[in-house]
VOGU-3710 file (C-alpha; in Angstrom, 3 decimals, decimal comma):
1> mrqsdawrra> 149,018/68,920/90,155  150,347/66,658/92,528  153,653/68,566/92,598  151,567/71,730/92,123  150,222/70,865/95,593  153,065/69,886/97,252  154,431/72,951/96,447  152,171/75,098/97,416  151,715/72,953/100,800  155,978/73,243/100,405
11> csllcaivss> 155,072/77,425/100,359  153,181/77,579/103,021  154,674/75,664/105,711  158,110/77,889/104,601  155,649/81,136/104,950  155,019/79,621/108,639  157,975/79,348/109,105  159,741/82,931/108,241  156,471/85,025/109,943  157,057/82,951/112,875
21> lsatlataqs> 161,082/83,323/112,854  160,597/87,367/112,266  157,359/87,424/114,989  160,403/85,637/117,445  162,703/88,373/116,557  160,641/90,766/116,895  159,093/89,782/120,481  162,774/89,464/121,585  163,386/93,247/120,153  160,684/95,136/122,201
31> awrpekqiei> 161,948/92,401/125,315  165,366/93,430/125,217  166,939/93,033/128,705  169,697/93,457/129,741  172,757/91,051/128,954  175,707/91,507/131,198  176,800/93,715/133,774  175,313/97,207/133,610  177,796/100,546/133,988  176,177/103,447/135,610
41> ilptaaggan> 178,838/106,021/134,552  179,074/108,914/137,151  181,526/111,880/136,052  182,151/113,107/140,242  185,023/111,436/143,147  183,356/108,880/145,022  181,973/109,856/148,361  180,177/113,509/147,118  176,391/113,592/146,757  175,799/112,842/143,546
51> dnvarliqri> 178,458/109,171/143,701  175,492/108,566/146,615  172,668/109,259/144,574  174,273/106,840/141,771  174,904/104,016/144,231  171,061/104,792/145,406  170,295/103,738/141,818  171,983/101,121/142,318  170,843/99,820/145,305  167,877/99,802/144,461
61> mqdyklvptp> 167,997/98,589/140,725  169,029/95,505/142,806  167,146/95,180/145,427  164,357/95,311/143,379  165,606/93,108/140,232  164,292/96,052/137,732  167,709/94,524/136,224  168,617/90,955/135,815  172,641/91,062/136,159  174,785/93,276/138,290
71> vlvmnkaggn> 175,263/96,999/138,496  178,461/99,006/138,766  178,812/102,584/139,335  182,036/104,001/137,788  183,337/107,168/138,701  184,990/108,994/135,920  186,115/112,655/137,342  187,305/115,477/135,538  187,027/117,605/132,874  183,922/119,295/134,080
81> qtlatvylrq> 182,091/115,924/132,695  183,454/115,943/129,984  185,482/112,174/130,708  182,847/110,821/131,675  180,981/111,832/128,776  183,902/110,733/126,390  183,690/107,091/127,765  179,692/106,873/127,424  180,493/107,781/124,098  183,211/105,117/123,598
91> hpkdphylly> 180,204/102,388/124,068  177,890/102,906/121,455  174,658/101,246/120,612  175,632/99,410/124,190  172,694/99,830/126,299  174,789/98,191/129,580  176,499/101,660/129,830  174,219/104,539/130,967  175,354/108,338/132,267  174,526/109,875/135,562
101> ststvfttqi> 174,883/113,140/134,162  173,880/117,246/135,428  173,323/120,397/134,052  177,074/120,317/133,361  176,657/118,566/130,328  175,596/122,138/128,604  177,919/123,995/129,632  180,987/121,930/128,751  179,411/122,422/125,119  178,314/125,763/125,099
111> tgltqqhysd> 182,057/127,118/126,760  183,688/125,175/124,501  185,624/122,557/126,854  184,107/119,823/124,508  182,966/119,726/120,790  180,144/116,718/121,624  176,811/117,867/121,775  174,756/116,568/124,613  171,854/115,878/122,233  174,180/113,080/120,964
121> ltpiallmve> 173,510/110,793/123,481  169,738/109,462/124,391  168,162/111,553/126,538  166,087/108,351/129,383  165,230/110,195/132,427  165,294/113,347/134,531  165,491/112,789/138,078  165,125/114,955/139,509  165,369/119,161/139,787  167,388/121,490/142,169
131> hsvvsvrads> 165,838/125,312/142,032  168,643/127,955/142,518  168,313/130,235/145,743  170,108/133,495/146,656  171,059/134,272/150,444  172,711/136,736/152,213  174,079/136,325/156,062  170,946/136,234/158,370  171,593/139,864/159,021  172,117/141,665/156,288
141> pirnvndlva> 170,335/144,757/155,387  169,078/143,271/151,942  165,326/141,612/152,901  164,229/140,807/149,595  164,676/140,962/145,413  163,497/144,699/145,494  166,415/145,227/147,925  168,254/143,252/146,341  167,784/145,038/142,419  168,062/148,185/143,740
151> klkadpqsms> 171,328/148,252/145,087  172,627/146,457/142,437  171,280/149,476/140,088  172,561/151,649/141,887  176,091/149,938/141,871  176,338/146,288/139,821  179,705/145,820/141,900  178,244/147,000/145,205  177,386/142,941/146,400  179,805/140,085/146,084
161> fgvvsrggsn> 178,346/136,379/144,873  180,198/133,302/145,472  179,358/130,515/143,648  181,024/127,485/142,869  181,717/127,265/138,800  181,982/130,212/136,507  179,247/129,934/134,305  177,915/126,623/136,479  174,201/126,931/136,583  173,437/129,267/139,900
171> hialsqiakt> 175,673/131,717/138,160  173,255/131,298/135,198  170,449/132,327/137,536  172,090/134,574/138,826  172,917/136,595/135,645  169,651/135,923/134,316  167,834/137,346/137,248  170,155/140,788/136,796  169,681/140,853/132,981  165,871/140,768/133,686
181> agidprqlkv> 166,327/143,247/135,932  167,336/145,827/133,677  171,444/144,924/135,054  174,118/143,875/133,112  175,336/140,642/134,426  178,810/140,718/133,237  179,177/143,578/135,887  178,416/141,671/139,157  180,880/140,990/140,934  181,077/137,174/141,597
191> vvfktnvdsy> 183,881/134,785/143,635  184,127/131,390/142,524  184,534/128,980/146,195  185,701/125,061/146,165  182,487/123,666/147,654  179,018/125,680/148,701  180,329/125,239/152,173  183,020/127,273/151,842  180,896/129,738/150,292  178,549/130,263/153,083
201> lgvggghida> 181,193/130,516/155,529  182,091/133,426/153,435  178,854/135,022/153,621  179,014/134,155/157,060  181,922/135,687/157,969  181,041/138,893/156,172  183,796/138,201/153,332  181,063/137,944/150,639  177,615/139,659/150,645  175,759/136,509/149,246
211> vassataalp> 175,603/133,622/148,069  173,762/131,559/144,664  173,424/128,304/144,590  170,927/125,353/145,325  168,635/125,326/147,869  169,583/121,888/149,732  173,028/123,585/150,006  171,557/126,697/151,746  169,511/124,802/154,047  172,313/124,039/156,854
221> fvqsgtaril> 173,160/127,603/157,343  169,312/129,096/157,456  169,091/126,220/159,950  171,934/126,826/161,614  171,036/131,349/161,772  174,381/132,090/159,556  171,806/132,804/156,480  168,242/133,486/155,025  167,369/132,470/151,860  165,643/135,818/149,472
231> finaperqpg> 164,165/133,777/146,656  164,323/131,053/145,404  163,843/130,565/141,643  160,968/128,046/140,996  157,589/128,298/139,285  155,752/127,703/142,465  156,728/127,938/146,055  158,597/124,269/146,874  157,536/122,137/150,178  158,945/121,332/153,398
241> alanvptlre> 161,588/123,281/155,250  161,553/125,832/151,970  157,766/126,497/152,576  158,236/129,929/153,259  160,523/131,091/150,765  158,539/133,084/147,945  159,231/132,650/144,698  160,950/135,162/142,764  157,740/135,722/140,395  155,422/136,555/143,744
251> qgldvpsvtn> 158,013/139,215/144,539  157,361/140,969/140,855  160,228/139,577/139,003  159,486/137,205/136,265  162,580/135,025/135,297  163,319/131,897/133,662  163,840/129,309/136,274  167,204/127,568/135,648  167,469/124,501/137,060  170,476/122,332/138,478
261> wrgvfappgi> 168,569/119,042/137,094  169,855/115,471/137,350  169,204/113,217/135,009  170,522/109,626/132,824  171,199/109,378/129,177  172,721/106,141/127,424  175,425/105,680/124,521  174,369/107,365/120,987  172,277/104,335/118,532  170,657/102,074/120,742
271> taaqaaywed> 167,187/100,901/119,873  164,557/101,754/120,744  163,102/98,697/122,482  166,375/99,536/124,324  165,443/103,466/125,658  162,171/102,023/126,807  162,988/99,459/129,093  165,508/101,541/130,503  162,086/104,491/130,997  160,082/101,545/132,280
281> afarlvktpe> 163,256/101,172/134,541  163,362/104,526/135,887  159,433/105,211/136,173  159,566/102,290/138,071  162,652/103,274/140,970  161,183/106,530/141,298  158,313/105,424/142,876  159,566/103,551/145,799  159,988/104,890/149,085  163,960/104,288/149,558
291> wrepldkrnl> 164,168/106,857/145,952  161,297/109,194/147,489  162,216/109,493/151,203  165,876/110,763/150,729  164,357/113,327/148,220  162,040/114,686/150,448  164,820/114,952/153,695  166,866/116,955/151,049  164,014/119,199/150,207  163,892/118,092/146,300
301> ghyflsgkef> 160,737/118,037/144,609  159,671/114,747/142,405  160,618/115,367/139,069  160,297/112,286/136,053  160,456/112,972/132,636  161,326/110,005/130,364  161,947/109,762/126,578  160,701/112,664/124,040  159,632/114,384/127,288  163,251/114,397/128,882
311> akfleaeyav> 164,373/115,461/125,421  161,840/118,548/125,178  163,210/119,420/129,033  166,712/119,292/127,758  166,045/121,652/124,880  164,235/124,269/126,124  167,307/124,437/129,216  170,022/124,703/126,337  168,255/127,570/125,154  168,554/129,886/128,441
321> skavltglgy> 171,958/127,908/129,239  173,389/128,962/126,011  171,740/132,889/125,883  173,246/133,666/129,401  176,541/131,863/128,658  176,842/133,898/125,685  175,401/137,089/126,762  178,494/136,817/129,507  181,173/136,299/127,086  181,601/132,415/127,955
331> akaap> 180,279/130,829/124,984  182,523/129,405/122,427  180,600/126,820/120,781  178,172/127,113/117,809  174,876/126,245/118,071
//
């Protein structure tokens, strides 16, 4: 009996130790924290608007101690974002690497520039959304979307539209507007410029008739009296300097809202606890005044989705982008 009692006590002690170790391990996994330098990978060169946002994220993370380790912005420009995405994929299961991405992550795959699908990455957070607008010269006789549609129905090539990327988000939005109005988007006369500034100088100089761009890009030229926004492709009117710009829906054209979004992805294969850490970190980041005030100045709405909700958003945006690019003859990738 004594040996049996001793054996039972030993077994009980061993079980307690195993249970304690398991609990400790589970706690450690659920409370994951970065252990080394964080790299925010950026698909554009230093000095641009996206670079400024990435460095703002870096600064807020460090100033508010949202992460316990240093944060580095790594510029990986080139290949329409493919270089940055490839670099992220070179660090599978490592949550110390994050990609600050635009909707280009869709178009590169849809148009066949890369075989890597966006859904292979781990969606962390949607941070902001820019809605598309169509602008004309301030003295243009085109006053609203009805004037625009009537002119294009009479002759789809009667107007030229400036964009900065054929197949990009603003070109997609313009094409979707044409398609909804019963106009073949492949017949539109589209002129590609290097920058939005170049396209607005083109419309101001009378070299093109209109520009499809983000609202943010249009505002400086509207405020200077060079251009006038016809409409914004958004679910509802936007605040601030855009408050008087009507939506397409207000003008009788119900077009799916295609957005130029900005979001964060982690590599494939990170754990649920690691993803949750970053979702929480960005949820706290977007509440800081240092984040909200610059967005207000740029007339960008406060959008935030994380995890599964961000994944649902991406799925819907991807479907619209693929449908439009397929209709334009640009799609080369499998679903």
